[in-house]
C-alpha positions in Angstrom: 141.3 77.3 73.0 140.8 75.6 76.7 139.3 72.2 77.7 138.2 72.8 81.0 136.4 70.5 83.3 133.4 72.2 85.7 132.6 71.3 88.8 129.8 71.0 90.7 130.6 73.4 92.5 130.8 76.1 89.7 127.7 74.7 88.3 125.5 74.8 91.3 126.6 78.6 91.3 125.1 79.5 88.8 122.2 77.4 88.7 121.7 78.0 92.7 121.7 81.7 91.7 124.7 82.3 94.4 125.7 85.4 92.4 128.8 84.7 91.3 130.5 86.4 89.0 133.3 84.6 87.8 131.2 80.7 86.9 128.2 82.7 85.6 131.7 84.2 83.1 132.6 80.7 83.0 128.9 79.1 81.4 129.3 81.4 79.0 132.1 80.8 77.1 131.7 77.3 77.0 127.8 77.8 75.7 129.1 80.7 73.1 132.1 78.3 72.4 135.1 80.7 73.9 136.3 77.7 75.3 135.3 73.4 75.8 133.7 72.5 79.1 133.1 68.8 80.6 131.9 67.2 83.8 131.8 63.4 84.7 127.8 62.2 85.2 129.4 62.1 88.4 129.3 65.9 88.4 125.5 65.8 86.2 124.5 62.9 88.9 125.1 65.7 91.4 124.1 68.8 90.2 120.9 66.9 89.5 120.9 65.3 93.0 120.9 69.1 94.3 119.1 70.9 92.4 116.3 68.4 92.5 115.8 68.9 96.6 114.1 72.8 95.2 112.6 71.4 91.8 112.7 67.5 90.5 110.9 68.6 87.0 112.9 71.7 86.6 116.1 69.8 88.1 115.7 66.5 85.0 115.1 70.2 82.2 118.4 71.8 83.2 120.7 69.1 83.6 119.9 67.8 80.2 120.0 71.8 79.0 124.1 71.0 80.1 124.6 68.4 77.8 123.2 70.6 75.5 127.2 72.9 75.5 128.8 70.5 78.0 130.2 67.3 77.2 130.7 64.8 79.5 133.8 62.9 80.9 134.2 58.7 80.7 134.9 57.6 83.9 137.2 54.6 83.8 137.5 51.4 86.0 140.9 52.8 86.0 140.1 56.2 86.6 137.8 55.5 90.4 140.8 53.1 90.9 143.9 55.8 90.9 140.7 58.1 92.8 140.8 54.9 95.2 144.5 54.6 95.6 145.5 58.4 95.1 145.2 59.2 99.2 143.1 61.8 98.7 140.8 63.5 101.1 138.2 63.7 99.0 137.6 60.1 96.8 134.7 62.4 95.0 137.4 65.6 94.5 139.6 62.7 92.8 137.6 60.4 90.1 137.2 64.6 88.6 140.2 64.3 88.9 141.8 61.8 87.4 139.2 61.5 85.5 140.2 64.1 83.7 143.9 63.7 83.8 142.8 59.8 81.1 142.6 63.0 78.2 145.7 65.2 78.9 146.3 67.0 77.1 143.1 68.1 75.2 141.6 68.8 79.2 144.5 71.2 80.7 142.2 72.5 83.1 140.4 71.8 86.1 137.7 74.7 88.0 136.0 74.7 91.4 135.5 75.9 94.3 137.3 73.5 96.4 140.6 73.8 95.1 142.9 73.1 97.9 140.6 70.0 97.6 143.3 69.7 94.9 146.7 70.2 96.3 147.7 66.7 95.5 146.7 67.6 91.6 149.3 68.1 89.2 150.5 68.3 85.6 146.7 70.3 85.3 145.8 73.6 86.6 143.4 73.9 88.7 142.1 77.0 89.1 139.1 78.3 91.3 136.7 80.4 88.9 138.0 84.0 89.3 141.7 82.6 88.4 140.5 81.5 85.5 138.0 84.6 84.8 142.0 85.9 85.1 144.1 84.0 83.3 141.4 82.9 80.6 138.5 84.8 79.5 140.4 88.3 80.1 
């Protein structure tokens, strides 16, 4: 079974009904146990923030439901320090990457709509939702 960290933007594709079929397939695969999905507390907090701008009560319920099939990955002080010192332009992306890297080889892939933000990533696949689906769900 593939173990995958999903970025905030993949969750929002589905939750905000952005019609991204690949993101929807990934969440469905996580829900039915075909793949094992992970997120960090920051990803969950970011998701809640964007959803709460539309409906605060529904945001809490939705994020609670995500925890039914997406496991949380801890963000240690060491992984945060690596992110801060990494030289990445987007420190939030670096935080997700280094949190996921702590769990290699179990988590071997990240899925994001911002693959270009992860140019400095190594030792782990970083794929768009469409790339992930064509490579791992076909």
